[in-house]
C-alpha positions, 0 to 999 in steps of 0.5 A: 226237100223230099229228095234231100230228106230221102238222101239223108235217110239213106245216108243215115242207113248206110252209116248205121250199117257200117257201124254194125259191120264194124262192131261185128268185125271187132266182136268176131276178132275178139272171139277168134282172139280168145279162142287162139290164146286158149289153144296156145294155153292148151298146147303149152300145157299139153307139151309141158306135161308130156315132157314132165311125164317122161323120165331121162331113161325114157320111162314114165316119171312118177307124174306120168304114172299118176296121170296115165296109169293110176285111177287119177287118169279118170279124173284127168280124162273127164275133168274138161267135160265136167268143167264145160258144164260148170262153165255154162252154169257159172257164166252169168255169175262171173264178171267178164274178167272172171269168165276169161280166167275160167276159160283159160283155166279150162284150156290148161286142164284140157292140155293136161287131159290130152298131153298123152298125144305127145307120147303116142304120136310123132311130133311131126304128125301132130304138127301136120295134123294141126296145120290141116285142122287149121286150114279146114277150120278156117274154111268152114268157119269162113263159110259159116260166117259168109253164107246167106243160107240159114243153117240153124236147123243143123243144131239139134242134129249135131248136138245129138251127134255129139251126145252119141259120140260121147256115149260111144267113146265112153263105151269104147274105153272098155271095149277097146275096139279098133273098128268102133274107134275108126267109125267114131273118128269118121263121125267125129270129123263130120260132126265137128266140121258141121259144128264149126260152120253152125257155131260161127253163124250162130255166134254172128247172129247172136251178136246182131241180135244182142249187140245193144245188151251192154258191154258186159253181156256182149263180153260174156257171149264172146267168151262163150263163142270162143269156147264153142269154136275152141271145142270145135277146133280141138275135137276136129284136131283130135279126130283127124289125128286118129287118121293122120297121126303116125304113132311112136 
């Protein structure tokens, strides 16, 4: 009888672990799915705006002049940064559906913000850089998901690095230093490569710790996880584009 009870207990433990693994896979698929749709929204918005920003004779259209040369360009440039902070503050007050809509709205605004890349870089180099970014992101995220090493200690250093990048990028808007831009791009690639692995492990651990908190909470954490990975991918792409992009 003791052996039978031990067998039943072991069997129950295996079944419970299988259920946790299945839930985790479903959760991560949801995170990656949201992120992928967000990237698609950004790509469509960026390309559409870039096409509308150029007139038939190759000069900037009135929309292009407003977005890229008027004072409105500052709003377009910093709107995504403002929305990121607003997103975190508003998440708890929104439903899952509302948070999803806000995430896609953010992705669209980000597309408007980076639309000038289609005017600066060739389409071929943008596609090539995107594919390289996708391969690198997939490898880094997979490592962050599967590694047994605890990399939670990276978080504070990486966040400090992001803050430093933001400050340096704002300063270089006015300095227009090519050497400083090169250094920012190198650091940006390294920092967001690290963040990709760190955020993936953190998203996984968050689910394992909070999976019993209810569908509403888990749904919101999935959206926040998608936002983090979206930003990691996009920033990695933008910094790599500085190296790999061929200019028009």
